[in-house]
Structures are given as structure tokens and as C-alpha cells.
MIDRENNU-461618 format. One record per residue (C-alpha): residue in three letters; x, y, z. Coordinates in steps of 0.25 Angstrom, whole numbers, padded with zeros to 4 digits, always signed. Layout:
N
alaXYZ/...
***
This chain:
91
met+0009-0101+0037/lys+0009-0095+0023/tyr+0018-0083+0020/leu+0017-0073+0009/arg+0029-0066+0003/thr+0030-0051+0000/ser+0026-0053-0015/asp+0014-0062-0011/leu+0009-0052-0001/ala+0010-0040-0011/lys+0003-0048-0022/ala-0008-0052-0012/val-0010-0037-0007/gly-0008-0031-0021/val+0005-0023-0018/his+0020-0023-0022/pro+0029-0032-0014/asn+0037-0020-0010/thr+0025-0014-0004/val+0023-0026+0005/arg+0038-0025+0009/arg+0036-0010+0011/tyr+0024-0012+0021/val+0032-0022+0029/asp+0045-0013+0029/arg+0037+0000+0034/gly+0029-0008+0044/leu+0015-0008+0038/leu+0016-0023+0038/pro+0022-0031+0050/pro+0036-0036+0048/val+0036-0050+0041/glu+0045-0062+0042/his+0054-0066+0032/ser+0057-0080+0026/pro+0070-0086+0026/ser+0073-0081+0012/gly+0069-0067+0016/tyr+0055-0065+0010/arg+0044-0058+0019/arg+0034-0068+0024/phe+0019-0062+0025/thr+0008-0069+0032/gln-0007-0069+0029/cys-0009-0059+0040/leu+0001-0049+0033/leu-0006-0051+0020/ile-0019-0046+0027/ala-0011-0034+0033/cys-0005-0030+0020/val-0019-0031+0013/trp-0025-0022+0023/leu-0012-0013+0023/val-0013-0011+0007/arg-0028-0009+0007/ser-0028+0001+0018/met-0016+0009+0012/ala-0023+0009-0002/thr-0036+0014+0005/asn-0029+0025+0012/ile-0021+0029-0001/arg-0035+0030-0009/ala-0041+0038+0002/lys-0030+0048+0002/leu-0030+0049-0013/ser-0045+0051-0014/ile-0044+0062-0003/asn-0032+0069-0011/arg-0039+0068-0024/glu-0052+0074-0019/phe-0044+0086-0012/val-0036+0089-0025/ser-0049+0087-0033/ser-0056+0098-0024/met-0045+0108-0026/pro-0046+0119-0037/leu-0038+0114-0050/ser-0029+0126-0048/ala-0025+0121-0034/val-0021+0107-0039/thr-0007+0106-0042/trp-0001+0096-0052/glu+0005+0088-0041/met-0009+0087-0034/arg-0015+0081-0047/trp-0005+0071-0051/ser-0002+0066-0037/leu-0016+0060-0035/pro-0017+0046-0043/met-0030+0045-0051/phe-0038+0032-0049/
***
């Protein structure tokens, strides 16, 4: 069986290696075995799980941002605070 290291998995999914480590540490991905030298060893199944996790988190964040942006843009300009305007990224 071919294993992926943390950096390989992160590159395949498009996130930073620390993000993958954080997912495992917080329980978003199941615990993985370690090589004799201490590297995490991810299977192809975990690669698929990580892709699903990253896509679902990105979709959820985009949905929340669009809802917040619509809410703020519907308010009268005098009611929108500086923090509200600058806390929403523009893309």
C-alpha cells in the first residue's frame, strides 16, 4: 500500500501541511499511523476524506459570507459600522 506524507496530502488537497495536522489533532480526520521515523502516513482513503472535508468547509464558509454580505448590504449605510464593512472579505 502506498502512503502519503503530510506534505504530499496537503499539496494534493491544496492546503498548508499545518492545516492537515490540525485536522487530525482536532479529530476532523481519523488518527493516522506513523512511520518508524515519525512521519504521519495517510492512505488513499484519507486523501478522499480530506478532499471532501476541505470542499465542504469552503462551501460552508462561502455560504456564510454571502449571507452576511447580503445582510450588511441591506442595512442603511448609517447603521453599518466600520467593523462590519471591513470584516467581510471582498471577492
